C-alpha positions as CSV (number, residue, x, y, z in Angstrom):
1,M,100.9,28.8,31.7
2,I,99.3,29.0,35.2
3,S,95.6,29.4,35.3
4,T,93.9,30.8,38.3
5,L,90.4,30.1,39.5
6,P,88.0,32.9,40.3
7,D,87.9,34.2,43.9
8,F,84.8,32.7,45.5
9,S,85.7,33.8,49.0
10,A,82.6,36.1,49.0
11,C,80.5,33.1,48.3
12,H,81.1,31.6,51.7
13,N,78.5,34.0,53.0
14,R,75.2,32.0,53.1
15,S,73.3,35.1,52.0
16,S,75.2,35.4,48.8
17,K,73.4,34.4,45.6
18,F,76.6,32.6,44.6
19,T,76.7,30.2,47.6
20,R,76.4,27.0,45.5
21,I,79.3,27.8,43.1
22,P,82.1,26.5,45.3
23,N,80.2,23.2,45.9
24,C,79.7,22.7,42.2
25,H,83.4,23.4,41.7
26,R,84.4,20.9,44.4
27,I,82.1,18.2,42.8
28,H,83.6,18.9,39.4
29,H,87.1,18.7,40.8
30,F,86.3,15.4,42.6
31,Y,85.0,13.7,39.5
32,S,87.9,15.0,37.4
33,S,90.3,13.6,39.9
34,Y,88.5,10.3,40.3
35,P,86.9,9.5,36.9
36,F,86.1,5.9,37.9
37,V,83.8,7.2,40.7
38,G,82.3,9.6,38.1
39,Y,81.5,6.6,35.9
40,H,79.8,4.9,38.8
41,F,77.7,7.9,39.4
42,T,76.7,8.2,35.7
43,D,76.0,4.5,35.4
44,I,73.8,4.4,38.4
45,T,72.0,7.6,37.3
46,C,71.3,6.1,33.9
47,T,70.2,2.8,35.5
48,F,67.5,4.2,37.7
49,F,66.3,7.3,35.8
50,K,67.2,7.1,32.1
51,D,67.9,3.6,30.6
52,D,64.8,1.6,29.9
53,T,66.4,-0.6,27.2
54,H,65.4,-3.8,29.1
55,F,61.8,-2.8,28.5
56,T,62.1,-1.9,24.9
57,G,63.8,-5.0,23.5
58,G,67.4,-5.0,24.8
59,R,70.6,-4.4,23.0
60,A,72.2,-7.7,22.3
61,S,75.9,-7.6,21.2
62,K,76.8,-10.2,18.6
63,W,80.5,-10.2,19.5
64,F,79.8,-10.4,23.2
65,R,77.5,-13.4,22.7
66,E,80.2,-15.1,20.7
67,L,83.0,-14.8,23.2
68,L,85.1,-17.9,23.7
69,V,84.6,-17.8,27.5
70,W,81.0,-18.9,27.0
71,R,82.0,-21.9,25.0
72,A,84.5,-22.9,27.7
73,F,81.8,-22.5,30.3
74,A,79.5,-24.7,28.3
75,N,82.2,-27.4,27.9
76,Y,82.8,-27.5,31.6
77,F,79.5,-29.4,32.4
78,P,79.0,-30.0,29.3
79,V,75.8,-28.3,28.1
80,S,74.1,-29.6,24.9
81,L,71.1,-28.3,22.9
82,V,68.6,-30.6,21.2
83,K,65.7,-29.6,19.0
84,E,62.7,-31.8,18.2
85,S,61.5,-29.9,15.2
86,E,62.3,-27.0,13.0
87,L,61.0,-23.5,13.9
88,S,60.0,-21.2,11.1
89,P,61.8,-17.8,11.1
90,E,58.6,-16.3,9.8
91,K,56.9,-16.6,13.2
92,T,57.5,-15.3,16.7
93,Y,58.0,-17.6,19.7
94,L,57.7,-17.7,23.5
95,F,59.9,-20.4,24.9
96,G,59.0,-21.7,28.4
97,Y,62.1,-23.0,30.1
98,H,61.8,-25.6,32.9
99,P,62.9,-26.0,35.6
100,H,64.6,-22.8,36.7
101,G,67.2,-24.5,38.8
102,I,69.7,-22.5,41.0
103,Y,71.1,-20.4,38.2
104,G,69.2,-21.3,35.0
105,T,72.6,-22.3,33.5
106,G,71.2,-24.3,30.6
107,A,68.9,-21.4,29.5
108,F,71.8,-18.9,29.7
109,V,74.3,-20.9,27.8
110,C,71.9,-22.1,25.1
111,F,69.8,-18.9,24.5
112,A,71.9,-15.9,25.8
113,T,75.2,-16.9,24.1
114,E,76.4,-18.5,20.9
115,A,78.3,-21.1,22.8
116,L,76.2,-23.9,21.2
117,G,75.4,-21.9,18.1
118,V,71.7,-21.2,18.7
119,S,71.5,-19.0,15.7
120,Q,72.6,-21.9,13.5
121,V,70.4,-24.4,15.3
122,F,67.3,-22.1,14.8
123,P,68.2,-20.0,11.7
124,G,66.5,-16.6,11.7
125,L,65.5,-16.6,15.3
126,R,66.7,-13.9,17.7
127,T,66.6,-15.3,21.2
128,S,66.2,-13.0,24.2
129,L,66.5,-14.4,27.7
130,V,64.1,-12.9,30.2
131,G,65.1,-11.8,33.7
132,L,64.0,-10.0,36.8
133,D,63.9,-6.2,36.7
134,L,66.3,-6.1,39.6
135,L,69.1,-7.6,37.5
136,F,69.0,-4.6,35.2
137,K,69.5,-2.1,38.1
138,V,72.9,-3.4,39.2
139,P,75.8,-1.4,37.6
140,F,78.1,-3.5,35.3
141,Y,76.0,-6.6,35.7
142,R,73.2,-4.7,33.9
143,E,75.6,-4.1,30.9
144,I,76.4,-7.8,30.8
145,A,72.7,-8.8,30.9
146,L,71.9,-6.4,28.1
147,A,74.9,-7.4,26.0
148,V,73.7,-11.0,25.9
149,G,70.3,-9.9,24.9
150,G,68.5,-10.0,28.2
151,I,65.1,-8.2,28.7
152,S,62.8,-7.6,31.5
153,S,60.2,-10.1,32.6
154,S,57.4,-7.5,32.6
155,K,54.4,-7.9,30.3
156,V,55.2,-4.7,28.5
157,S,58.8,-5.8,27.8
158,L,57.6,-9.2,26.4
159,L,55.0,-7.7,24.1
160,N,57.6,-5.1,22.9
161,N,60.1,-7.7,22.0
162,L,57.6,-10.1,20.4
163,S,56.2,-7.2,18.3
164,K,59.6,-6.7,16.6
165,G,58.5,-9.0,13.8
166,P,59.3,-12.5,12.5
167,G,62.1,-14.3,14.3
168,S,61.6,-12.7,17.7
169,C,61.9,-15.2,20.5
170,C,61.6,-14.7,24.2
171,V,62.9,-17.4,26.6
172,V,61.0,-17.3,29.9
173,M,62.0,-19.3,33.0
174,I,58.4,-19.5,34.1
175,G,58.9,-21.0,37.6
176,G,61.1,-18.1,38.5
177,A,63.2,-17.7,41.6
178,Q,60.6,-19.5,43.7
179,E,61.1,-22.6,41.7
180,A,64.8,-22.6,42.5
181,L,64.0,-23.3,46.1
182,Y,62.6,-26.7,45.1
183,T,65.7,-28.0,43.4
184,K,66.3,-31.6,44.4
185,P,68.0,-34.5,42.5
186,E,65.1,-36.9,43.0
187,L,62.3,-34.5,42.1
188,A,61.7,-32.1,39.2
189,T,59.2,-29.7,40.7
190,L,57.7,-27.1,38.3
191,I,55.7,-24.1,39.5
192,L,53.3,-24.0,36.5
193,S,49.8,-25.0,37.5
194,K,48.7,-21.4,38.3
195,R,51.1,-19.5,36.0
196,Y,48.8,-18.1,33.3
197,G,50.5,-14.8,32.4
198,F,52.9,-16.2,29.8
199,V,50.0,-17.9,28.0
200,K,48.0,-14.6,27.8
201,V,51.1,-12.8,26.5
202,A,51.6,-15.4,23.8
203,I,47.9,-15.1,22.8
204,Q,48.0,-11.3,22.6
205,A,51.2,-11.4,20.6
206,G,50.1,-14.3,18.4
207,S,53.3,-16.1,19.3
208,S,53.8,-19.9,19.3
209,L,54.5,-21.5,22.7
210,V,57.4,-23.8,22.9
211,P,58.1,-26.1,25.9
212,V,61.8,-26.5,26.8
213,F,63.3,-28.8,29.4
214,G,66.8,-28.5,30.8
215,R,67.7,-30.1,34.1
216,E,70.7,-29.0,36.2
217,L,71.9,-31.0,39.3
218,F,75.1,-29.4,40.3
219,Y,74.0,-27.3,43.4
220,K,71.6,-27.8,46.3
221,K,68.5,-25.6,46.7
222,G,68.5,-21.9,47.4
223,S,67.8,-19.8,50.5
224,I,64.2,-18.9,51.4
225,F,65.4,-15.9,53.3
226,F,66.9,-14.2,50.2
227,K,63.9,-15.0,48.1
228,Q,61.5,-13.4,50.6
229,V,63.7,-10.3,51.1
230,F,65.3,-9.6,47.7
231,G,63.0,-11.4,45.3
232,F,65.6,-13.9,44.2
233,S,67.2,-17.1,45.7
234,L,70.8,-17.2,46.8
235,P,72.1,-20.8,46.5
236,L,73.6,-22.6,49.4
237,F,76.9,-23.5,47.7
238,F,77.2,-27.2,48.0
239,G,79.0,-28.5,44.9
240,K,82.5,-29.8,44.7
241,G,86.0,-28.7,45.6
242,V,89.1,-28.3,43.6
243,Y,90.6,-31.6,44.8
244,N,87.4,-33.4,45.9
245,Y,84.0,-34.1,44.5
246,N,82.0,-34.2,47.7
247,F,81.9,-30.7,49.0
248,G,82.9,-27.2,47.8
249,I,81.7,-24.1,46.0
250,L,82.4,-25.2,42.5
251,P,79.5,-26.6,40.5
252,R,79.6,-30.3,39.8
253,N,80.4,-30.8,36.1
254,L,77.3,-33.0,35.3
255,P,75.9,-32.9,31.8
256,I,73.0,-30.5,31.1
257,T,70.8,-31.4,28.1
258,V,68.4,-28.7,27.0
259,V,65.6,-30.1,24.8
260,V,63.4,-27.8,22.8
261,G,60.0,-29.3,22.1
262,K,57.5,-28.8,19.3
263,P,55.7,-25.4,18.9
264,I,52.1,-24.9,19.9
265,D,50.6,-22.5,17.3
266,I,48.3,-19.8,18.7
267,Q,45.9,-17.4,17.0
268,Q,46.4,-13.8,17.9
269,D,43.7,-12.3,20.2
270,D,44.0,-8.9,21.9
271,N,41.5,-9.8,24.6
272,P,41.5,-13.6,25.1
273,S,38.7,-15.1,27.3
274,E,39.6,-17.0,30.5
275,E,38.4,-20.2,28.9
276,K,40.9,-19.8,26.0
277,V,43.8,-19.1,28.3
278,L,43.0,-22.1,30.5
279,S,42.6,-24.3,27.5
280,I,46.0,-23.4,26.0
281,H,47.6,-23.5,29.4
282,K,46.5,-27.2,29.8
283,Q,47.7,-27.9,26.2
284,Y,51.1,-26.5,27.1
285,M,51.4,-28.5,30.4
286,D,50.5,-31.7,28.5
287,A,53.1,-31.0,25.8
288,L,55.7,-30.3,28.5
289,E,55.0,-33.5,30.4
290,D,55.1,-35.5,27.1
291,L,58.4,-33.8,26.2
292,Y,59.9,-34.8,29.5
293,N,58.6,-38.4,29.4
294,R,59.9,-38.9,25.9
295,N,63.4,-37.8,26.8
296,K,64.1,-38.6,30.5
297,V,65.5,-42.0,29.9
298,K,67.7,-40.8,27.0
299,Y,69.3,-37.9,28.9
300,Y,69.5,-39.3,32.4
301,K,71.7,-42.3,31.8
302,A,74.1,-41.6,34.7
303,H,71.3,-40.7,37.1
304,K,67.8,-41.9,37.9
305,A,65.3,-39.6,36.2
306,P,63.5,-37.5,38.8
307,T,59.8,-37.6,39.2
308,L,58.0,-34.7,37.4
309,C,55.7,-32.7,39.7
310,F,53.5,-29.7,38.9
311,I,52.5,-27.3,41.7
C-alpha cells in the first residue's frame, strides 16, 4: 500500500494560515530518519527544562552502582575504605570529604559505587555523592551521575536528601573545584576555614557531621583558567605512560586510603545563631585535623606524609 501525504503546496504562500505545517512535517521526518539526533534533542530538553531529580534526592540505580567496572577501577590504585566507628542507621549524616584532589576519585569509588561495599561497611546508610549543578546539565554524563546516586550541591538539594529519613547520607567535597588547584604531593591544603554553609545545613537538618580524609597523589594540579571560566578545574595530565612511570596521561596507581572519622552529633535548629555555627565549625576542623594526625603515618608508608594546611 502506498500512502500519500497531503498537498501542502498552497502553504508555501506566507499569507496562508497553514504556513507552519510543512516545517513541522520536515522536523518530524528529520527525527524519524535520525532517531539518535531526536534522542539528543529530548535529553537536552529534559535536562534544562524538566528534570530536577538532582535537586529532589537523585535516582540511584543499585545495579549500576554494583557494576564490576567500578571494582576493577578501585583495584587499579587500589582504593580502600576504613571506618573508625559504627554509624547508626537511625540517624542522618553529612560526610565532609577532604581533600577534593583532581577528580575526587576516593569519594567516587567509596560512596558513589559499591566497589568497596559501602552498604555493608555502613549498613542502613544510603550515600549520595554531591556535585556541581553543571555536571547534571551534560547529556549522558548526567544520567551516569544520577545512576550512581549523585545530587546537586545546592542547599535545597542537601536538605531534601537529608529529610528523607534515617539512613540518609550526603557526601560533600567541601573544598570544591578550587581546592583541586592546590593539589601537591608535599602539602595537603584544605579550603575549609571560611566554609560555613555545610555546617549550617547539618544543623538545620539535625544531621551528624562526619570528617573523612582520602588523599590522592596520581596527578598534578588543575588549570586555573578552566576554574575561572567554567567553574571546575581541568587537570594538567601528568601521570604515567603505558610503558613508563614518569610521564603520561594515565593516573599513577598509588594507593588511596579513605578514612571515615567519628560522627559529631548535632541538635536540630531551623535558625542557628552565628555563634553556634562557628562553634561547630571549629569542632569539625579540630576533629578533621585529629583524624589526619592519627592516620597519616599508618597510610603514608610509601611516601612522606604531607603537611596539613587550612586556608
